[in-house]
C-alpha positions as CSV (number, residue, x, y, z in Angstrom):
1,M,-16.9,22.8,19.2
2,P,-16.7,19.9,16.6
3,S,-14.2,17.2,17.3
4,A,-11.3,16.8,15.0
5,P,-11.6,14.1,12.3
6,K,-10.2,10.7,13.2
7,Q,-7.2,9.6,11.2
8,T,-7.1,5.9,10.2
9,T,-3.7,4.3,10.4
10,I,-4.8,0.7,10.0
11,E,-2.4,-1.1,7.7
12,K,-3.8,-2.9,4.7
13,E,-1.9,-6.0,5.2
14,N,-3.4,-7.7,2.1
15,L,-1.5,-5.3,-0.1
16,H,2.0,-6.0,-1.3
17,P,4.7,-5.2,1.4
18,R,6.3,-2.6,-0.9
19,N,2.9,-1.0,-1.8
20,V,3.0,2.6,-0.5
21,H,-0.8,2.5,-0.1
22,R,-0.7,0.0,2.7
23,R,-1.3,2.8,5.3
24,G,-4.5,3.9,3.7
25,Y,-5.3,7.4,2.5
26,D,-3.9,10.5,4.4
27,F,-6.3,13.1,3.0
28,K,-4.4,16.0,4.6
29,Q,-1.4,15.1,2.5
30,L,-3.4,14.3,-0.5
31,I,-5.2,17.7,-0.4
32,K,-1.8,19.3,0.0
33,A,-0.7,17.6,-3.2
34,V,-3.9,18.4,-5.1
35,P,-6.0,21.1,-3.4
36,E,-8.9,20.4,-5.8
37,L,-9.6,17.2,-3.8
38,R,-10.7,19.2,-0.7
39,P,-14.4,19.6,-1.7
40,F,-14.8,15.9,-2.1
41,V,-13.4,15.0,1.4
42,K,-16.1,14.5,4.1
43,L,-16.4,12.8,7.4
44,N,-18.0,9.3,7.0
45,E,-20.3,7.6,9.5
46,H,-17.3,6.7,11.6
47,G,-16.0,10.2,11.9
48,V,-13.1,9.4,9.5
49,E,-12.2,11.6,6.5
50,S,-13.1,9.9,3.2
51,I,-14.7,10.5,-0.1
52,N,-17.9,9.2,-1.7
53,F,-16.6,6.3,-3.7
54,S,-19.8,6.2,-5.7
55,D,-19.0,9.6,-7.1
56,A,-16.9,9.3,-10.3
57,D,-15.5,12.8,-10.0
58,A,-14.4,12.2,-6.4
59,V,-12.7,8.9,-7.4
60,K,-10.9,10.6,-10.3
61,M,-9.7,13.5,-8.1
62,L,-8.4,10.9,-5.5
63,N,-6.5,9.2,-8.2
64,K,-4.9,12.5,-9.3
65,S,-3.9,13.2,-5.7
66,L,-2.4,9.7,-5.2
67,L,-0.5,9.9,-8.5
68,K,0.9,13.3,-7.6
69,Q,1.9,12.6,-4.0
70,F,3.4,9.1,-4.5
71,Y,4.5,9.0,-8.1
72,G,5.2,12.7,-9.0
73,I,2.7,12.6,-11.8
74,N,1.2,15.9,-12.9
75,D,-2.0,16.6,-14.8
76,W,-3.2,13.0,-15.0
77,D,-6.7,12.8,-16.5
78,I,-8.9,10.6,-18.6
79,P,-11.8,11.2,-21.0
80,E,-15.3,11.2,-19.6
81,G,-16.6,7.6,-19.3
82,Y,-13.3,5.9,-19.4
83,L,-12.0,3.5,-16.8
84,C,-10.7,5.2,-13.6
85,P,-8.6,2.5,-12.0
86,P,-8.1,1.9,-8.2
87,I,-4.4,2.9,-7.8
88,P,-3.5,0.6,-4.8
89,G,-4.6,-2.5,-6.7
90,R,-2.8,-1.5,-9.9
91,A,0.4,-0.8,-7.9
92,D,0.1,-4.3,-6.5
93,Y,0.3,-6.0,-9.9
94,I,3.5,-4.0,-10.7
95,H,5.1,-5.0,-7.4
96,Y,4.3,-8.7,-7.9
97,I,5.8,-8.4,-11.4
98,A,9.0,-7.1,-9.8
99,D,9.0,-10.1,-7.5
100,L,8.6,-12.4,-10.4
101,L,11.6,-10.8,-12.1
102,G,13.5,-11.0,-8.9
103,E,12.9,-14.7,-8.5
104,T,14.4,-15.1,-12.0
105,D,17.6,-13.3,-10.8
106,N,18.3,-14.9,-7.5
107,G,16.1,-12.5,-5.5
108,H,17.6,-9.3,-7.0
109,I,14.7,-7.1,-8.1
110,P,15.8,-5.4,-11.3
111,T,15.3,-1.7,-11.9
112,G,16.2,0.7,-14.7
113,K,15.9,0.9,-18.5
114,E,17.2,-2.6,-19.2
115,I,13.8,-4.0,-18.1
116,K,11.2,-3.8,-20.9
117,I,7.5,-4.5,-20.2
118,L,4.6,-4.9,-22.7
119,D,1.3,-3.7,-21.3
120,I,-1.7,-5.2,-23.2
121,G,-4.7,-2.8,-23.0
122,T,-2.9,0.2,-21.5
123,G,-6.2,2.2,-21.6
124,A,-6.8,5.9,-21.5
125,N,-5.4,6.0,-17.9
126,C,-2.0,4.5,-18.9
127,I,-1.7,3.4,-15.2
128,Y,0.7,0.5,-15.3
129,P,3.4,2.3,-17.4
130,V,2.9,5.3,-15.1
131,I,3.5,3.4,-11.9
132,G,6.1,0.9,-13.2
133,S,8.3,3.6,-14.8
134,S,8.0,5.8,-11.8
135,V,8.8,3.2,-9.1
136,Y,11.2,0.9,-10.9
137,G,12.4,3.0,-13.9
138,W,11.3,0.3,-16.3
139,Q,10.7,0.8,-20.0
140,F,7.2,0.1,-21.3
141,V,5.4,-0.5,-24.5
142,G,1.7,0.1,-24.0
143,T,-0.9,-1.1,-26.5
144,D,-4.6,-0.5,-27.0
145,I,-7.2,-1.0,-29.7
146,D,-9.0,2.2,-28.9
147,P,-7.5,5.3,-30.6
148,I,-9.1,7.6,-28.0
149,A,-7.3,5.7,-25.3
150,I,-4.0,6.0,-27.1
151,T,-4.5,9.7,-27.5
152,S,-5.3,10.1,-23.8
153,A,-2.2,8.1,-22.8
154,K,0.0,10.2,-25.0
155,R,-1.4,13.4,-23.3
156,I,-0.5,12.0,-19.9
157,L,3.0,11.2,-21.0
158,A,3.5,14.6,-22.6
159,A,2.6,16.2,-19.3
160,N,5.2,14.2,-17.4
161,R,8.7,14.5,-18.9
162,Q,10.3,12.3,-16.3
163,I,8.5,9.2,-17.7
164,K,7.8,10.3,-21.3
165,D,10.9,8.7,-22.7
166,K,10.3,5.5,-20.8
167,V,6.9,4.7,-22.4
168,L,6.2,3.9,-26.1
169,L,2.6,3.5,-27.3
170,R,1.4,1.3,-30.1
171,Q,-2.2,1.0,-31.4
172,Q,-3.5,-2.5,-32.1
173,T,-5.6,-2.4,-35.2
174,K,-7.0,-5.9,-35.3
175,K,-9.6,-7.0,-32.8
176,R,-8.5,-10.7,-32.7
177,D,-4.8,-10.0,-32.3
178,I,-2.9,-9.5,-29.0
179,F,0.8,-9.7,-29.7
180,K,0.6,-9.9,-33.5
181,G,1.3,-6.6,-35.1
182,I,2.7,-5.3,-31.8
183,I,5.9,-7.3,-31.1
184,V,8.2,-6.7,-33.9
185,E,10.9,-9.1,-35.2
186,D,14.0,-9.4,-33.0
187,E,12.3,-7.4,-30.2
188,G,12.2,-8.9,-26.7
189,F,10.2,-8.2,-23.5
190,D,11.0,-9.3,-20.0
191,V,7.3,-9.4,-19.0
192,T,4.0,-9.0,-20.7
193,I,1.1,-7.8,-18.4
194,C,-2.6,-7.6,-19.0
195,N,-5.7,-6.7,-17.0
196,P,-8.3,-8.4,-19.3
197,P,-11.9,-7.4,-19.7
198,F,-13.6,-9.9,-17.5
199,H,-17.3,-9.6,-18.3
200,A,-18.8,-11.4,-21.3
201,S,-21.4,-8.8,-22.2
202,L,-22.6,-5.2,-21.5
203,Q,-25.6,-6.7,-19.6
204,E,-23.2,-8.6,-17.3
205,V,-21.3,-5.3,-16.6
206,Q,-24.6,-3.6,-15.7
207,L,-25.7,-6.5,-13.4
208,A,-22.3,-6.5,-11.7
209,S,-22.7,-2.7,-11.1
210,V,-26.1,-3.2,-9.5
211,N,-24.8,-6.0,-7.3
212,K,-21.9,-3.7,-6.2
213,W,-24.2,-0.9,-5.1
214,N,-26.4,-3.4,-3.2
215,K,-23.3,-4.6,-1.3
216,L,-22.4,-1.0,-0.5
217,K,-26.0,-0.5,0.7
218,L,-26.5,2.6,-1.5
219,G,-30.2,2.6,-1.2
220,G,-31.6,-0.1,-3.4
221,K,-31.8,2.4,-6.4
222,L,-30.5,0.9,-9.6
223,Q,-27.3,2.5,-10.7
224,S,-26.9,3.2,-14.4
225,T,-23.3,4.4,-14.2
226,L,-20.1,3.0,-12.7
227,N,-18.1,5.1,-10.3
228,F,-14.9,3.8,-12.0
229,G,-16.3,4.4,-15.5
230,G,-15.2,2.2,-18.4
231,Q,-15.8,1.8,-22.1
232,K,-17.1,-1.5,-23.4
233,K,-13.7,-2.5,-24.7
234,E,-12.3,-2.1,-21.2
235,L,-15.0,-3.9,-19.4
236,W,-16.3,-6.8,-21.5
237,Y,-15.2,-9.1,-24.3
238,P,-17.3,-11.9,-26.0
239,G,-16.7,-14.9,-23.8
240,G,-15.4,-12.8,-20.9
241,E,-12.0,-13.0,-19.4
242,A,-11.8,-16.8,-20.0
243,A,-11.9,-16.2,-23.8
244,F,-9.6,-13.2,-23.7
245,I,-7.0,-15.0,-21.7
246,K,-7.2,-18.1,-23.9
247,L,-6.4,-15.9,-26.9
248,I,-3.4,-14.4,-25.0
249,I,-2.1,-17.9,-24.3
250,E,-2.6,-19.1,-27.8
251,E,-0.8,-16.1,-29.3
252,S,2.0,-16.2,-26.7
253,E,3.2,-19.5,-28.2
254,F,4.2,-17.6,-31.4
255,F,6.4,-15.3,-29.4
256,A,7.8,-18.0,-27.1
257,K,11.4,-16.9,-27.4
258,Q,10.8,-13.2,-27.4
259,C,9.4,-12.9,-23.9
260,L,10.8,-14.1,-20.6
261,W,7.5,-14.2,-18.8
262,F,3.9,-13.8,-20.0
263,T,1.4,-12.7,-17.3
264,T,-2.3,-11.8,-16.9
265,L,-4.6,-11.0,-14.1
266,V,-7.4,-13.5,-13.5
267,S,-10.4,-12.1,-11.7
268,K,-12.6,-15.1,-11.4
269,K,-11.4,-18.3,-9.7
270,D,-13.6,-20.4,-12.0
271,T,-11.5,-19.2,-15.0
272,L,-8.3,-20.9,-13.7
273,P,-9.0,-24.5,-14.8
274,G,-9.4,-23.4,-18.4
275,V,-6.3,-21.2,-18.1
276,Y,-4.2,-24.2,-16.9
277,R,-5.6,-26.4,-19.7
278,A,-4.7,-23.8,-22.3
279,L,-1.2,-23.5,-20.9
280,K,-0.7,-27.2,-20.9
281,K,-1.8,-27.3,-24.6
282,V,0.9,-24.8,-25.6
283,N,3.5,-26.6,-23.6
284,A,4.5,-23.8,-21.2
285,K,7.7,-24.8,-19.4
286,D,6.7,-23.2,-16.1
287,V,3.5,-21.7,-14.7
288,K,3.1,-19.7,-11.5
289,T,-0.1,-18.4,-9.8
290,I,0.3,-15.6,-7.3
291,N,-2.7,-14.7,-5.2
292,M,-3.6,-11.0,-4.7
293,S,-6.3,-9.1,-2.9
294,Q,-7.3,-5.5,-2.4
295,G,-10.0,-5.1,0.3
296,Q,-12.8,-7.5,-0.4
297,K,-11.7,-8.1,-4.0
298,V,-9.6,-11.3,-4.5
299,S,-7.7,-11.8,-7.7
300,R,-4.6,-13.6,-8.9
301,M,-1.8,-13.3,-11.4
302,V,-0.9,-16.2,-13.6
303,A,2.6,-16.2,-15.2
304,W,4.0,-18.6,-17.7
305,T,7.2,-19.0,-19.7
306,F,8.4,-21.1,-22.6
307,L,12.0,-20.9,-21.5
308,N,13.7,-23.5,-19.3
309,E,15.8,-22.5,-16.3
310,A,19.0,-22.4,-18.3
311,E,17.5,-20.2,-21.0
312,R,16.1,-17.9,-18.3
313,T,19.5,-17.5,-16.7
314,E,21.0,-16.8,-20.1
315,W,18.3,-14.2,-20.7
316,V,19.1,-12.4,-17.4
317,N,22.8,-12.5,-17.9
318,T,22.6,-11.3,-21.5
319,W,20.1,-8.5,-21.2
320,W,20.0,-7.4,-17.5
321,H,23.7,-7.6,-16.6
322,K,25.2,-6.6,-19.9
323,K,28.1,-4.1,-19.5
């Protein structure tokens, strides 16, 4: 008689303390949430229930299950070939954003519609607005240069009435603009977020994919596809993440008084010196670097503001605590 599958309860201590995914994946509960996940769940070499993370369909179905179980999201989907994000890591960014806002308000983490977040590069998956509006009740404006991504994000919102009115989508029509054409006059945001494309070319993306499979020991066979998908706009940008973040920083100066905090993820440690130089050049008043990690992947969030402490306090009292 075959033994019952082992259940892993090892806590992922590298994830944010409020991240509901710290306890790993409970596949019985996930299958209960989305029965279509069942065919993808098998016992791995350790006798533990898991999925084949090199299978794009399996990863997407896992995401559907996680979003359904933990965030109440129905009918989440993305077009074929588009980026399928790892949910635990995306949730971490949102929780660290909440901490950043909390530090600005004497440790009180703000929730509700008074908080307005600008998501640069929302993508077809619309993942940051989905998680942030579900967990904290924040309002989001999501932007993307890809009309297919915007259409996909709209479909996700239309299928989930509980968050539909919390997220507004705007298409960026100019490749060299980040905030221009998006932030309108007299509009303010508490935080801007961005997960920039960090490769410099399609060839770099493909090489990274091969290296990933080698690390996972998937048989030495070159892999032509990515298990997490991704269009070129999502994965690479001329000059890589360093050039993209430099553009974000340069444009942020034009909207210095319309945003409380600007933030971005920085995947590569070697990118940081250039980021700090660019921030010094635009005379940012305060800069914070928050380290993050998900499994073997190490990342960090860099946040900056052009407001001094008195101006930040006034912002909080004016917009968050208004009666």
